[in-house]
C-alpha positions, 0 to 999 in steps of 0.5 A: 500499499503506497503511503499518503503523506500530508505535509507542509513546505512553506505554501501561502497564501498570495491575494483574495478576491472576496467579491469573486470569491477567488483565493490564489497561492502556493499549496507548495513552495520548491525548494523548501525543507520540512521537519522531516529533511523532504524537499520538493523539487521543480517538476514533481507536480507536472506528471499529477497536475496533467493527470488529475488536474484540472484538465484532466480527470480533476480530481484535486480537491483544496481542503480544511486542515486535509478533512474529506469532509471540510471541502472548500472548492476544486482548484480551476487552476493549477500549475508549477511555476518558478515558486511552487505549486500555484492555485487558484480557486473559487470557494462555493456559497457553503456555510464552510467555505463563507467561513473561511473565506471570511478567515482568508481575507482577515489574513487568518488563514493564510497557510496551506499543505499538501496530502500526496503519494511519493512515486520518485525520490532520491536521498542524499544521507551525507547531507539528511536530505530526501528529494522528492521529484514526482508526487500524485497529489490529492489534495491541497488544504488551508491550514493554521500551520503549514510551514512545518506539520508537526506544529499544531496548536502545541508548536508554539515553542520558539515563537516571538512573543511579539508575533504571537501578540499579533497573532492575538490582536489578529484574532480577536480583531476578526472575532468582533467585526466579523460573522462567522458560524458559533463553531468557527467562532469557538474555535478562534477563541480556543486558540486565542486562549491558548496563545495566552496560557503559553504566554504566561510565566510558569511560577517556581513551585513554593517551598514547603516549610511545614513540619512533617509530624510522624503518623502514629501506627494504628497497632503497636508491634507488640500488639500484632505480635500478640494477635498473631501467637493467638492465631496460632493457639486458636 
C-alpha cells in the first residue's frame, strides 16, 4: 500500500478576491526543507497536474485542515511556476467556504499544506535530505500552521512573543468584526486562550516549610505479635 503524506512546504496565500470569491496562492513551494528533511523539487507536480488536475480527471481538491469532509473547493487553476505549486480556487456559497473565505480575507487563514503520494525520490544521506522528484497529488489544504506539519496547537515554542501578540490581536479583531458560525467563533477563541496561556510565565513551586509529624501506628508491634500468637494457638 502506498503511503499518503500530509506535509507543509511553506505554501502561502497570494491574494483573496472577496467579491469574486477567489483565493490564489501556493499549496507548496520548491526547495523548502520540511521537518523530516524532505524537499520537493521543480517538476514534481507536472505529471499529476496533467493527469489529475483541472484539465485532466479533476480529482484534486482544496480542503480545510486535510479533512475530506471539509471540502472548500476544487482549484480551477493549478500549475507549477518558479516558486512552487500555484492554485486558484473559487469558493462556493456554503457555510464552510463562507467562514474560511472570511478567515482568508482577514489574513488569519494564510498557510497551506498538501496530501500526496511519493512516486519518485532520491536521498542524500550525507546532507540528511530526501529530494522528492514526483508525486501523486490528492489535495491542497488551508491549514493553521503549514510550514511545519508537526507544529499545530502544541507548536508555539520558539515563536517570538511579539508575533504571538500580533496573532492574538488579529484573532480578536476577526471575532469582533466577523460574521462566523458558532463553531468558527469557538475555534478562534480556543486559539486565543491557548496562545495567552503559552505567554504566561511559569510560577516556581513554593517551598514547603511545614514540619511533617510522624504518623501514629494504628497497632503497636507488641499488639500485632500477641494477636498473631493467639491466632496460632486458636
